[in-house]
PDB file of the backbone (N, CA, C, O) and the ligand in Angstrom, with CONECT records:
HET     ZN  A 101       1
ATOM      1  N   MET A   1      48.724 122.292 200.025  1.00  0.00           N
ATOM      2  CA  MET A   1      48.989 122.451 201.492  1.00  0.00           C
ATOM      3  C   MET A   1      47.729 122.573 202.272  1.00  0.00           C
ATOM      4  O   MET A   1      47.419 123.717 202.605  1.00  0.00           O
ATOM      5  N   ALA A   2      46.876 121.503 202.655  1.00  0.00           N
ATOM      6  CA  ALA A   2      45.733 121.485 203.329  1.00  0.00           C
ATOM      7  C   ALA A   2      45.979 121.021 204.710  1.00  0.00           C
ATOM      8  O   ALA A   2      46.283 119.862 204.994  1.00  0.00           O
ATOM      9  N   PHE A   3      45.807 122.151 205.692  1.00  0.00           N
ATOM     10  CA  PHE A   3      46.139 121.945 207.036  1.00  0.00           C
ATOM     11  C   PHE A   3      44.722 121.738 207.775  1.00  0.00           C
ATOM     12  O   PHE A   3      43.784 122.508 207.567  1.00  0.00           O
ATOM     13  N   GLY A   4      44.634 120.613 208.674  1.00  0.00           N
ATOM     14  CA  GLY A   4      43.310 120.554 209.249  1.00  0.00           C
ATOM     15  C   GLY A   4      42.330 119.918 208.394  1.00  0.00           C
ATOM     16  O   GLY A   4      41.244 119.705 208.933  1.00  0.00           O
ATOM     17  N   LYS A   5      42.467 119.552 207.137  1.00  0.00           N
ATOM     18  CA  LYS A   5      41.369 118.884 206.349  1.00  0.00           C
ATOM     19  C   LYS A   5      41.938 117.407 206.167  1.00  0.00           C
ATOM     20  O   LYS A   5      42.999 116.948 206.590  1.00  0.00           O
ATOM     21  N   LYS A   6      40.873 116.754 205.371  1.00  0.00           N
ATOM     22  CA  LYS A   6      41.184 115.279 205.250  1.00  0.00           C
ATOM     23  C   LYS A   6      42.396 115.107 204.455  1.00  0.00           C
ATOM     24  O   LYS A   6      42.703 116.007 203.673  1.00  0.00           O
ATOM     25  N   ASN A   7      43.026 114.204 204.543  1.00  0.00           N
ATOM     26  CA  ASN A   7      44.166 113.659 203.882  1.00  0.00           C
ATOM     27  C   ASN A   7      43.876 113.511 202.343  1.00  0.00           C
ATOM     28  O   ASN A   7      43.228 112.562 201.901  1.00  0.00           O
ATOM     29  N   GLN A   8      44.385 114.486 201.576  1.00  0.00           N
ATOM     30  CA  GLN A   8      44.288 114.459 200.145  1.00  0.00           C
ATOM     31  C   GLN A   8      45.696 114.152 199.578  1.00  0.00           C
ATOM     32  O   GLN A   8      46.730 114.674 199.996  1.00  0.00           O
ATOM     33  N   PRO A   9      45.622 113.302 198.643  1.00  0.00           N
ATOM     34  CA  PRO A   9      46.894 112.885 198.031  1.00  0.00           C
ATOM     35  C   PRO A   9      47.523 114.230 197.205  1.00  0.00           C
ATOM     36  O   PRO A   9      46.780 114.886 196.476  1.00  0.00           O
ATOM     37  N   GLU A  10      48.658 114.513 197.344  1.00  0.00           N
ATOM     38  CA  GLU A  10      49.330 115.627 196.690  1.00  0.00           C
ATOM     39  C   GLU A  10      49.405 115.257 195.102  1.00  0.00           C
ATOM     40  O   GLU A  10      49.889 114.211 194.668  1.00  0.00           O
ATOM     41  N   ILE A  11      48.895 116.201 194.391  1.00  0.00           N
ATOM     42  CA  ILE A  11      48.850 115.924 192.994  1.00  0.00           C
ATOM     43  C   ILE A  11      50.109 116.609 192.385  1.00  0.00           C
ATOM     44  O   ILE A  11      50.370 117.807 192.490  1.00  0.00           O
ATOM     45  N   VAL A  12      50.854 115.669 191.729  1.00  0.00           N
ATOM     46  CA  VAL A  12      52.421 116.142 191.170  1.00  0.00           C
ATOM     47  C   VAL A  12      52.057 115.859 189.773  1.00  0.00           C
ATOM     48  O   VAL A  12      51.407 114.876 189.418  1.00  0.00           O
ATOM     49  N   GLU A  13      52.520 116.792 188.993  1.00  0.00           N
ATOM     50  CA  GLU A  13      52.456 116.558 187.430  1.00  0.00           C
ATOM     51  C   GLU A  13      54.219 116.581 186.893  1.00  0.00           C
ATOM     52  O   GLU A  13      55.085 117.368 187.276  1.00  0.00           O
ATOM     53  N   GLU A  14      54.331 115.697 186.119  1.00  0.00           N
ATOM     54  CA  GLU A  14      55.615 115.876 185.565  1.00  0.00           C
ATOM     55  C   GLU A  14      55.550 115.192 184.045  1.00  0.00           C
ATOM     56  O   GLU A  14      54.713 114.343 183.739  1.00  0.00           O
ATOM     57  N   GLU A  15      56.531 115.685 183.184  1.00  0.00           N
ATOM     58  CA  GLU A  15      56.495 115.285 181.840  1.00  0.00           C
ATOM     59  C   GLU A  15      56.973 113.837 181.854  1.00  0.00           C
ATOM     60  O   GLU A  15      58.003 113.543 182.460  1.00  0.00           O
ATOM     61  N   THR A  16      56.216 112.879 181.171  1.00  0.00           N
ATOM     62  CA  THR A  16      56.505 111.389 181.370  1.00  0.00           C
ATOM     63  C   THR A  16      56.540 110.951 179.976  1.00  0.00           C
ATOM     64  O   THR A  16      55.753 111.344 179.114  1.00  0.00           O
ATOM     65  N   LYS A  17      57.460 110.145 179.804  1.00  0.00           N
ATOM     66  CA  LYS A  17      57.479 109.438 178.486  1.00  0.00           C
ATOM     67  C   LYS A  17      56.381 108.309 178.335  1.00  0.00           C
ATOM     68  O   LYS A  17      56.228 107.439 179.192  1.00  0.00           O
ATOM     69  N   ILE A  18      55.728 108.381 177.333  1.00  0.00           N
ATOM     70  CA  ILE A  18      54.572 107.479 177.090  1.00  0.00           C
ATOM     71  C   ILE A  18      54.699 106.857 175.767  1.00  0.00           C
ATOM     72  O   ILE A  18      55.512 107.302 174.956  1.00  0.00           O
ATOM     73  N   TRP A  19      53.883 105.771 175.478  1.00  0.00           N
ATOM     74  CA  TRP A  19      53.730 105.247 174.235  1.00  0.00           C
ATOM     75  C   TRP A  19      52.116 105.270 173.837  1.00  0.00           C
ATOM     76  O   TRP A  19      51.177 104.929 174.558  1.00  0.00           O
ATOM     77  N   VAL A  20      52.077 105.730 172.590  1.00  0.00           N
ATOM     78  CA  VAL A  20      50.625 105.876 171.978  1.00  0.00           C
ATOM     79  C   VAL A  20      50.494 104.965 170.880  1.00  0.00           C
ATOM     80  O   VAL A  20      51.362 104.754 170.032  1.00  0.00           O
ATOM     81  N   CYS A  21      49.285 104.401 170.947  1.00  0.00           N
ATOM     82  CA  CYS A  21      49.041 103.286 169.946  1.00  0.00           C
ATOM     83  C   CYS A  21      48.901 104.054 168.712  1.00  0.00           C
ATOM     84  O   CYS A  21      48.354 105.156 168.738  1.00  0.00           O
ATOM     85  N   SER A  22      49.394 103.510 167.549  1.00  0.00           N
ATOM     86  CA  SER A  22      49.566 104.058 166.215  1.00  0.00           C
ATOM     87  C   SER A  22      48.272 103.824 165.528  1.00  0.00           C
ATOM     88  O   SER A  22      48.043 104.514 164.535  1.00  0.00           O
ATOM     89  N   SER A  23      47.359 102.920 165.927  1.00  0.00           N
ATOM     90  CA  SER A  23      46.071 102.739 165.329  1.00  0.00           C
ATOM     91  C   SER A  23      45.112 103.946 165.347  1.00  0.00           C
ATOM     92  O   SER A  23      44.934 104.463 166.450  1.00  0.00           O
ATOM     93  N   GLU A  24      44.499 104.445 164.338  1.00  0.00           N
ATOM     94  CA  GLU A  24      43.537 105.562 164.376  1.00  0.00           C
ATOM     95  C   GLU A  24      42.276 105.128 165.224  1.00  0.00           C
ATOM     96  O   GLU A  24      41.620 105.965 165.845  1.00  0.00           O
ATOM     97  N   ASP A  25      41.982 103.847 165.223  1.00  0.00           N
ATOM     98  CA  ASP A  25      40.771 103.443 165.864  1.00  0.00           C
ATOM     99  C   ASP A  25      40.953 103.340 167.354  1.00  0.00           C
ATOM    100  O   ASP A  25      39.987 103.072 168.068  1.00  0.00           O
ATOM    101  N   CYS A  26      42.114 103.536 167.835  1.00  0.00           N
ATOM    102  CA  CYS A  26      42.297 103.070 169.281  1.00  0.00           C
ATOM    103  C   CYS A  26      43.036 104.311 169.904  1.00  0.00           C
ATOM    104  O   CYS A  26      44.019 104.824 169.368  1.00  0.00           O
ATOM    105  N   ASN A  27      42.514 104.724 171.013  1.00  0.00           N
ATOM    106  CA  ASN A  27      43.176 105.925 171.714  1.00  0.00           C
ATOM    107  C   ASN A  27      44.082 105.406 172.933  1.00  0.00           C
ATOM    108  O   ASN A  27      44.446 106.185 173.814  1.00  0.00           O
ATOM    109  N   CYS A  28      44.368 104.276 172.934  1.00  0.00           N
ATOM    110  CA  CYS A  28      45.242 103.670 174.270  1.00  0.00           C
ATOM    111  C   CYS A  28      46.711 104.291 174.124  1.00  0.00           C
ATOM    112  O   CYS A  28      47.344 104.506 173.090  1.00  0.00           O
ATOM    113  N   TRP A  29      47.021 104.486 175.275  1.00  0.00           N
ATOM    114  CA  TRP A  29      48.446 104.892 175.488  1.00  0.00           C
ATOM    115  C   TRP A  29      48.794 104.338 176.786  1.00  0.00           C
ATOM    116  O   TRP A  29      47.896 103.920 177.517  1.00  0.00           O
ATOM    117  N   MET A  30      50.155 104.291 177.181  1.00  0.00           N
ATOM    118  CA  MET A  30      50.644 103.916 178.293  1.00  0.00           C
ATOM    119  C   MET A  30      52.078 104.352 178.743  1.00  0.00           C
ATOM    120  O   MET A  30      52.958 104.614 177.924  1.00  0.00           O
ATOM    121  N   ARG A  31      52.241 104.409 179.992  1.00  0.00           N
ATOM    122  CA  ARG A  31      53.419 104.997 180.437  1.00  0.00           C
ATOM    123  C   ARG A  31      54.607 103.976 180.061  1.00  0.00           C
ATOM    124  O   ARG A  31      54.419 102.771 179.891  1.00  0.00           O
ATOM    125  N   ASP A  32      55.846 104.612 179.955  1.00  0.00           N
ATOM    126  CA  ASP A  32      56.873 103.913 179.708  1.00  0.00           C
ATOM    127  C   ASP A  32      57.398 103.142 180.663  1.00  0.00           C
ATOM    128  O   ASP A  32      58.264 103.622 181.395  1.00  0.00           O
ATOM    129  N   ASN A  33      57.017 101.971 180.806  1.00  0.00           N
ATOM    130  CA  ASN A  33      57.554 101.187 181.866  1.00  0.00           C
ATOM    131  C   ASN A  33      58.606 100.139 181.358  1.00  0.00           C
ATOM    132  O   ASN A  33      58.945  99.167 182.033  1.00  0.00           O
ATOM    133  N   PHE A  34      59.062 100.407 180.184  1.00  0.00           N
ATOM    134  CA  PHE A  34      59.999  99.453 179.574  1.00  0.00           C
ATOM    135  C   PHE A  34      61.429 100.226 179.685  1.00  0.00           C
ATOM    136  O   PHE A  34      61.640 101.399 179.378  1.00  0.00           O
ATOM    137  N   LYS A  35      62.218  99.420 180.124  1.00  0.00           N
ATOM    138  CA  LYS A  35      63.698  99.978 180.517  1.00  0.00           C
ATOM    139  C   LYS A  35      64.635  99.746 179.211  1.00  0.00           C
ATOM    140  O   LYS A  35      65.692 100.359 179.064  1.00  0.00           O
ATOM    141  N   SER A  36      64.205  98.924 178.404  1.00  0.00           N
ATOM    142  CA  SER A  36      65.024  98.605 177.167  1.00  0.00           C
ATOM    143  C   SER A  36      64.529  99.460 175.881  1.00  0.00           C
ATOM    144  O   SER A  36      63.496 100.121 175.985  1.00  0.00           O
ATOM    145  N   ASP A  37      65.063  99.451 174.996  1.00  0.00           N
ATOM    146  CA  ASP A  37      64.634 100.009 173.690  1.00  0.00           C
ATOM    147  C   ASP A  37      63.501  99.332 172.876  1.00  0.00           C
ATOM    148  O   ASP A  37      63.122  99.754 171.784  1.00  0.00           O
ATOM    149  N   GLU A  38      62.946  98.140 173.566  1.00  0.00           N
ATOM    150  CA  GLU A  38      62.017  97.352 172.904  1.00  0.00           C
ATOM    151  C   GLU A  38      60.823  98.200 172.733  1.00  0.00           C
ATOM    152  O   GLU A  38      60.426  98.910 173.656  1.00  0.00           O
ATOM    153  N   LYS A  39      60.187  98.150 171.491  1.00  0.00           N
ATOM    154  CA  LYS A  39      58.812  98.696 171.360  1.00  0.00           C
ATOM    155  C   LYS A  39      57.778  97.848 171.896  1.00  0.00           C
ATOM    156  O   LYS A  39      57.715  96.659 171.582  1.00  0.00           O
ATOM    157  N   PRO A  40      56.913  98.429 172.737  1.00  0.00           N
ATOM    158  CA  PRO A  40      55.731  97.696 173.175  1.00  0.00           C
ATOM    159  C   PRO A  40      54.608  97.555 171.935  1.00  0.00           C
ATOM    160  O   PRO A  40      54.683  98.262 170.930  1.00  0.00           O
ATOM    161  N   VAL A  41      53.679  96.669 172.113  1.00  0.00           N
ATOM    162  CA  VAL A  41      52.567  96.712 171.433  1.00  0.00           C
ATOM    163  C   VAL A  41      51.447  97.022 172.152  1.00  0.00           C
ATOM    164  O   VAL A  41      51.359  96.804 173.361  1.00  0.00           O
ATOM    165  N   CYS A  42      50.475  97.580 171.404  1.00  0.00           N
ATOM    166  CA  CYS A  42      49.235  98.125 172.299  1.00  0.00           C
ATOM    167  C   CYS A  42      48.594  96.929 173.026  1.00  0.00           C
ATOM    168  O   CYS A  42      48.408  95.902 172.373  1.00  0.00           O
ATOM    169  N   PRO A  43      48.252  96.975 174.284  1.00  0.00           N
ATOM    170  CA  PRO A  43      47.588  95.997 174.893  1.00  0.00           C
ATOM    171  C   PRO A  43      46.085  95.704 174.475  1.00  0.00           C
ATOM    172  O   PRO A  43      45.496  94.652 174.724  1.00  0.00           O
ATOM    173  N   ILE A  44      45.575  96.752 173.829  1.00  0.00           N
ATOM    174  CA  ILE A  44      44.163  96.537 173.326  1.00  0.00           C
ATOM    175  C   ILE A  44      44.029  95.946 172.031  1.00  0.00           C
ATOM    176  O   ILE A  44      43.235  95.033 171.806  1.00  0.00           O
ATOM    177  N   CYS A  45      44.876  96.505 171.080  1.00  0.00           N
ATOM    178  CA  CYS A  45      44.599  96.099 169.752  1.00  0.00           C
ATOM    179  C   CYS A  45      45.943  95.469 168.962  1.00  0.00           C
ATOM    180  O   CYS A  45      45.991  95.122 167.782  1.00  0.00           O
ATOM    181  N   LYS A  46      46.913  95.428 169.862  1.00  0.00           N
ATOM    182  CA  LYS A  46      48.286  94.908 169.301  1.00  0.00           C
ATOM    183  C   LYS A  46      48.828  95.543 168.243  1.00  0.00           C
ATOM    184  O   LYS A  46      49.547  94.893 167.484  1.00  0.00           O
ATOM    185  N   SER A  47      48.594  96.863 168.013  1.00  0.00           N
ATOM    186  CA  SER A  47      49.352  97.622 167.155  1.00  0.00           C
ATOM    187  C   SER A  47      50.544  98.087 167.584  1.00  0.00           C
ATOM    188  O   SER A  47      50.783  97.961 168.785  1.00  0.00           O
ATOM    189  N   GLU A  48      51.483  98.682 166.769  1.00  0.00           N
ATOM    190  CA  GLU A  48      52.748  99.237 167.291  1.00  0.00           C
ATOM    191  C   GLU A  48      52.329 100.388 167.996  1.00  0.00           C
ATOM    192  O   GLU A  48      51.204 100.864 167.849  1.00  0.00           O
ATOM    193  N   MET A  49      53.288 100.914 168.848  1.00  0.00           N
ATOM    194  CA  MET A  49      53.195 102.139 169.663  1.00  0.00           C
ATOM    195  C   MET A  49      54.218 102.949 169.447  1.00  0.00           C
ATOM    196  O   MET A  49      55.358 102.517 169.275  1.00  0.00           O
ATOM    197  N   GLU A  50      53.904 104.248 169.434  1.00  0.00           N
ATOM    198  CA  GLU A  50      54.847 105.302 169.073  1.00  0.00           C
ATOM    199  C   GLU A  50      55.230 106.053 170.410  1.00  0.00           C
ATOM    200  O   GLU A  50      54.318 106.368 171.174  1.00  0.00           O
ATOM    201  N   ALA A  51      56.539 106.355 170.722  1.00  0.00           N
ATOM    202  CA  ALA A  51      57.045 106.960 171.790  1.00  0.00           C
ATOM    203  C   ALA A  51      56.664 108.512 171.787  1.00  0.00           C
ATOM    204  O   ALA A  51      56.866 109.121 170.737  1.00  0.00           O
ATOM    205  N   THR A  52      56.224 109.080 172.687  1.00  0.00           N
ATOM    206  CA  THR A  52      56.155 110.510 172.872  1.00  0.00           C
ATOM    207  C   THR A  52      55.969 110.937 174.368  1.00  0.00           C
ATOM    208  O   THR A  52      56.122 110.101 175.259  1.00  0.00           O
ATOM    209  N   SER A  53      55.658 112.168 174.631  1.00  0.00           N
ATOM    210  CA  SER A  53      55.686 112.593 176.060  1.00  0.00           C
ATOM    211  C   SER A  53      54.497 113.286 176.223  1.00  0.00           C
ATOM    212  O   SER A  53      53.929 113.884 175.309  1.00  0.00           O
ATOM    213  N   LYS A  54      54.020 113.203 177.634  1.00  0.00           N
ATOM    214  CA  LYS A  54      52.795 113.914 177.996  1.00  0.00           C
ATOM    215  C   LYS A  54      53.032 114.383 179.447  1.00  0.00           C
ATOM    216  O   LYS A  54      53.692 113.681 180.213  1.00  0.00           O
ATOM    217  N   VAL A  55      52.526 115.508 179.815  1.00  0.00           N
ATOM    218  CA  VAL A  55      52.475 115.850 181.199  1.00  0.00           C
ATOM    219  C   VAL A  55      51.413 115.086 181.849  1.00  0.00           C
ATOM    220  O   VAL A  55      50.261 115.169 181.422  1.00  0.00           O
ATOM    221  N   LEU A  56      51.741 114.268 182.955  1.00  0.00           N
ATOM    222  CA  LEU A  56      50.782 113.531 183.502  1.00  0.00           C
ATOM    223  C   LEU A  56      50.897 113.848 185.101  1.00  0.00           C
ATOM    224  O   LEU A  56      51.903 114.286 185.659  1.00  0.00           O
ATOM    225  N   GLN A  57      49.668 113.538 185.705  1.00  0.00           N
ATOM    226  CA  GLN A  57      49.600 113.407 187.156  1.00  0.00           C
ATOM    227  C   GLN A  57      50.382 112.120 187.449  1.00  0.00           C
ATOM    228  O   GLN A  57      50.166 111.054 186.874  1.00  0.00           O
ATOM    229  N   VAL A  58      51.368 112.329 188.454  1.00  0.00           N
ATOM    230  CA  VAL A  58      51.836 111.227 188.902  1.00  0.00           C
ATOM    231  C   VAL A  58      51.014 110.469 190.083  1.00  0.00           C
ATOM    232  O   VAL A  58      50.744 110.924 191.194  1.00  0.00           O
ATOM    233  N   VAL A  59      50.700 109.239 189.569  1.00  0.00           N
ATOM    234  CA  VAL A  59      49.699 108.321 190.440  1.00  0.00           C
ATOM    235  C   VAL A  59      50.367 107.213 191.046  1.00  0.00           C
ATOM    236  O   VAL A  59      51.410 106.747 190.589  1.00  0.00           O
ATOM    237  N   THR A  60      49.767 106.765 192.103  1.00  0.00           N
ATOM    238  CA  THR A  60      50.383 105.591 192.677  1.00  0.00           C
ATOM    239  C   THR A  60      49.636 104.298 192.452  1.00  0.00           C
ATOM    240  O   THR A  60      50.045 103.263 192.978  1.00  0.00           O
ATOM    241  N   ASN A  61      48.619 104.314 191.734  1.00  0.00           N
ATOM    242  CA  ASN A  61      48.043 103.020 191.389  1.00  0.00           C
ATOM    243  C   ASN A  61      48.872 102.208 190.518  1.00  0.00           C
ATOM    244  O   ASN A  61      49.930 102.733 190.172  1.00  0.00           O
ATOM    245  N   ASN A  62      48.621 101.042 190.088  1.00  0.00           N
ATOM    246  CA  ASN A  62      49.430 100.375 189.457  1.00  0.00           C
ATOM    247  C   ASN A  62      48.931  99.977 188.089  1.00  0.00           C
ATOM    248  O   ASN A  62      49.295  98.916 187.583  1.00  0.00           O
ATOM    249  N   SER A  63      48.050 100.862 187.441  1.00  0.00           N
ATOM    250  CA  SER A  63      47.467 100.724 186.183  1.00  0.00           C
ATOM    251  C   SER A  63      48.510 100.845 185.096  1.00  0.00           C
ATOM    252  O   SER A  63      49.178 101.879 185.078  1.00  0.00           O
ATOM    253  N   LEU A  64      48.707  99.995 184.268  1.00  0.00           N
ATOM    254  CA  LEU A  64      49.735 100.126 183.177  1.00  0.00           C
ATOM    255  C   LEU A  64      49.302 100.919 182.010  1.00  0.00           C
ATOM    256  O   LEU A  64      50.128 101.586 181.388  1.00  0.00           O
ATOM    257  N   TYR A  65      48.180 100.890 181.708  1.00  0.00           N
ATOM    258  CA  TYR A  65      47.726 101.596 180.459  1.00  0.00           C
ATOM    259  C   TYR A  65      46.484 102.241 180.744  1.00  0.00           C
ATOM    260  O   TYR A  65      45.834 101.895 181.731  1.00  0.00           O
ATOM    261  N   TYR A  66      46.068 103.198 179.934  1.00  0.00           N
ATOM    262  CA  TYR A  66      44.885 104.165 180.149  1.00  0.00           C
ATOM    263  C   TYR A  66      44.257 104.213 178.803  1.00  0.00           C
ATOM    264  O   TYR A  66      44.791 103.682 177.830  1.00  0.00           O
ATOM    265  N   LYS A  67      43.079 104.873 178.743  1.00  0.00           N
ATOM    266  CA  LYS A  67      42.357 105.413 177.657  1.00  0.00           C
ATOM    267  C   LYS A  67      42.285 106.919 177.663  1.00  0.00           C
ATOM    268  O   LYS A  67      42.140 107.485 178.747  1.00  0.00           O
ATOM    269  N   GLU A  68      42.371 107.601 176.578  1.00  0.00           N
ATOM    270  CA  GLU A  68      42.273 108.913 176.664  1.00  0.00           C
ATOM    271  C   GLU A  68      40.854 109.238 177.126  1.00  0.00           C
ATOM    272  O   GLU A  68      39.917 108.493 176.840  1.00  0.00           O
ATOM    273  N   ASN A  69      40.710 110.278 177.790  1.00  0.00           N
ATOM    274  CA  ASN A  69      39.299 110.933 178.490  1.00  0.00           C
ATOM    275  C   ASN A  69      38.731 109.989 179.252  1.00  0.00           C
ATOM    276  O   ASN A  69      37.501 109.965 179.297  1.00  0.00           O
ATOM    277  N   GLN A  70      39.338 109.227 179.846  1.00  0.00           N
ATOM    278  CA  GLN A  70      38.738 108.241 180.911  1.00  0.00           C
ATOM    279  C   GLN A  70      38.867 108.832 182.129  1.00  0.00           C
ATOM    280  O   GLN A  70      38.468 108.255 183.141  1.00  0.00           O
TER     281      GLN A  70
HETATM  282 ZN    ZN A 101      45.733 100.145 170.197  1.00  0.00          ZN2+
END
């Protein structure tokens, strides 16, 4: 609640279903943008991905995947 300050986007966190790359050499994960039960493959290394959840900041950019610690 910043009054009289520059417009800062409100940071909202929520538990979000994500997919994590199963490869030990790859830290890629991505949000669950799949509405079916279809298993995605890692966009980086094409390994299978495992469903899990993570508390994430809700962001409005349209990046579909992320790397840890980025
Ligand atoms: Zn991967």
